[in-house]
C-alpha positions, -999 to 999 in steps of 0.1 A, spaced: 0 0 0 15 33 -11 47 16 -23 42 25 -60 33 -9 -74 6 6 -97 31 32 -110 56 4 -117 29 -17 -134 21 13 -157 57 16 -167 57 -21 -176 25 -15 -196 42 13 -215 68 -13 -225 40 -34 -240 37 -59 -211 2 -71 -203 -7 -65 -166 -35 -81 -147 -45 -57 -119 -60 -79 -92 -73 -50 -71 -90 -33 -101 -104 -65 -113 -117 -74 -78 -135 -41 -77 -152 -48 -110 -161 -83 -100 -175 -72 -67 -202 -53 -87 -205 -76 -118 -203 -111 -103 -236 -122 -86 -218 -149 -65 -197 -121 -49 -225 -96 -45 -248 -122 -30 -221 -134 -7 -211 -99 5 -248 -90 10 -253 -122 30 -222 -116 51 -224 -78 56 -260 -69 50 -278 -49 23 -257 -18 30 -227 -35 13 -242 -21 -19 -258 13 -27 -294 13 -39 -281 17 -75 -260 -15 -72 -226 1 -66 -202 -12 -40 -205 7 -7 -167 9 -1 -168 30 30 -194 8 47 -174 -24 38 -142 -8 50 -157 2 83 -170 -33 89 -139 -53 79 -108 -34 88 -112 -39 125 -129 -73 124 -106 -101 112 -134 -126 110 -154 -105 86 -122 -96 66 -115 -133 63 -151 -139 52 -149 -112 26 -116 -126 13 -131 -161 11 -159 -148 -11 -137 -126 -34 -104 -144 -38 -116 -176 -55 -135 -156 -81 -105 -133 -87 -82 -164 -89 -105 -180 -115 -107 -147 -134 -69 -145 -135 -67 -180 -148 -90 -171 -177 -71 -139 -184 -38 -159 -183 -51 -183 -210 -56 -155 -234 -21 -141 -229 -1 -173 -234 18 -161 -265 34 -131 -248 70 -132 -237 58 -125 -201 29 -109 -182 26 -93 -148 0 -98 -121 -3 -67 -98 -17 -76 -64 -16 -58 -31 -17 -89 -9 2 -114 -31 16 -133 -2 -13 -129 22 -37 -144 -4 -13 -171 -15 -16 -159 -51 22 -158 -53 20 -196 -56 5 -192 -91 33 -170 -105 68 -178 -116 86 -149 -100 76 -121 -75 86 -85 -78 79 -62 -48 80 -25 -48 93 -10 -16 93 24 1 97 34 37 65 34 58 65 72 61 65 76 23 39 49 19 16 66 45 20 100 29 12 87 -6 -18 67 6 -32 97 26 -30 118 -6 -44 91 -29 -72 80 -6 -79 113 12 -75 94 44 -62 103 78 -28 92 91 -45 69 116 -66 52 89 -37 45 66 -14 34 94 -40 10 106 -44 -5 71 -7 -9 66 -3 -25 100 -27 -52 89 -5 -61 59 25 -83 59 56 -62 68 77 -52 38 107 -68 54 90 -102 53 79 -96 17 115 -88 7 126 -122 20 101 -139 -2 105 -118 -33 126 -127 -63 132 -91 -73 129 -58 -54 122 -24 -69 132 5 -46 108 34 -48 120 56 -20 133 83 -44 170 73 -42 169 54 -75 149 61 -106 121 37 -113 124 35 -151 159 21 -151 150 -5 -125 120 -16 -146 140 -16 -179 166 -39 -163 139 -64 -153 121 -61 -186 154 -70 -204 160 -99 -181 125 -113 -185 126 -110 -223 160 -127 -225 
């Protein structure tokens, strides 16, 4: 969260790499997929969706971010559908030199088990919090709370095959170009 993984994914896309955005796709599927919408409504109540059928993000966030049982329930509803959607997407991209899957909780959801290599984008917590506050128009406390519920970056670094540093000390594009050349070789 706030590390810059979406920015890095966009750089790869500019190089012609197909990127599956798990978070964006999950947001779409939460509205379009009846299995998900029925499951969320059953778990969280009718307020999970607005009267016009849109996802009530603020309501869902307020329910799950301090309730691990509800968070696990939501994940159990959404993750299998997103995994299946990725598998379908992957089938249609088999001829490409390589593809990327962008996911915020790659390790927490075990989706790293379905990829060949893992790249993480890192930045110090202070930078991640500042970026997330600006992007989400959220308070320091809200962002800090969300970050505290994710796997620590130090643990992700141990599990990753490649690390892109996004703290401002190195340019992003050369780091991405280096990996792109490696993956195409």
